C-alpha positions in Angstrom: 0.7 7.5 85.0 4.0 5.8 84.4 6.1 6.2 81.2 8.2 3.4 80.1 11.1 3.9 77.8 12.5 1.2 75.8 16.0 0.9 74.5 16.0 -0.6 71.0 18.6 -3.2 70.3 20.8 -2.7 67.2 19.2 -4.2 64.2 21.0 -7.0 62.4 23.2 -5.6 59.7 21.7 -6.2 56.3 23.8 -6.3 53.2 23.8 -2.9 51.5 22.5 -2.8 47.9 25.3 -2.1 45.4 26.3 1.3 46.7 29.5 1.7 44.7 31.0 0.7 41.4 34.4 -0.5 40.6 36.6 -0.8 37.5 38.5 -4.1 37.5 42.1 -3.7 36.5 43.3 -7.2 37.1 41.8 -10.6 38.1 43.9 -13.5 39.4 41.9 -16.7 39.3 42.2 -20.4 38.6 39.7 -21.3 35.9 38.4 -24.6 34.5 39.9 -24.6 30.9 36.8 -26.3 29.4 34.0 -24.3 30.9 35.8 -21.0 32.0 34.2 -21.4 35.4 36.2 -19.8 38.2 37.5 -22.5 40.5 39.3 -20.2 42.9 39.6 -16.4 42.9 42.9 -15.3 44.3 42.7 -11.6 44.0 41.3 -8.6 42.2 42.9 -5.2 41.6 40.1 -2.6 41.4 39.6 1.1 41.2 36.7 2.6 43.2 34.8 4.9 40.9 33.5 6.9 43.9 36.7 7.8 45.6 39.2 6.8 42.9 41.3 4.6 45.3 43.1 1.6 43.6 43.4 -1.4 45.8 44.2 -5.1 45.8 41.4 -7.2 47.2 41.8 -10.7 48.5 39.4 -13.1 50.2 38.5 -11.6 53.6 40.6 -8.4 52.8 38.5 -6.5 50.3 36.1 -9.2 49.0 34.0 -11.9 50.4 32.7 -14.9 48.5 29.1 -16.0 48.8 27.3 -18.8 47.0 26.0 -16.4 44.4 28.6 -13.7 44.0 31.7 -12.0 45.3 31.1 -8.9 47.4 33.8 -6.3 46.6 34.3 -3.5 49.3 36.1 -0.3 49.0 38.8 -0.1 51.7 37.9 3.5 52.4 34.4 2.4 53.4 32.5 4.4 50.7 30.7 1.4 49.3 30.5 -2.2 48.0 29.4 -4.0 44.9 28.4 -7.6 44.2 30.1 -9.3 41.2 28.7 -12.5 39.8 31.1 -15.2 38.4 29.9 -14.5 34.9 31.0 -10.9 35.1 34.4 -12.0 36.3 34.7 -14.6 33.5 33.7 -12.0 30.9 36.3 -9.6 32.1 39.0 -12.2 32.0 38.1 -13.2 28.5 38.1 -9.6 27.3 41.5 -9.0 28.9 43.2 -11.9 27.0 44.4 -10.9 23.5 43.6 -13.1 20.6 40.4 -14.7 22.0 
């Protein structure tokens, strides 16, 4: 009788479900004035509610844009959260006085 062992290859990395939550402190974006749609997101300043670190996230350095949302990642590696454009627009509108 021969025993064969198999070495499993690493599985492809799947996106984690929202494993962390963030408080947005500032959002820098270019918005369409008529629709409020975000044309370009420059950066976000956020606080991770898990580890309390405050960080400045830019495209490729803290967040990644997808067709459906922005994926914000904690720089300490404790988690990530997807943010839809509507959530970012609502935050921005709430942060502007007099609207």
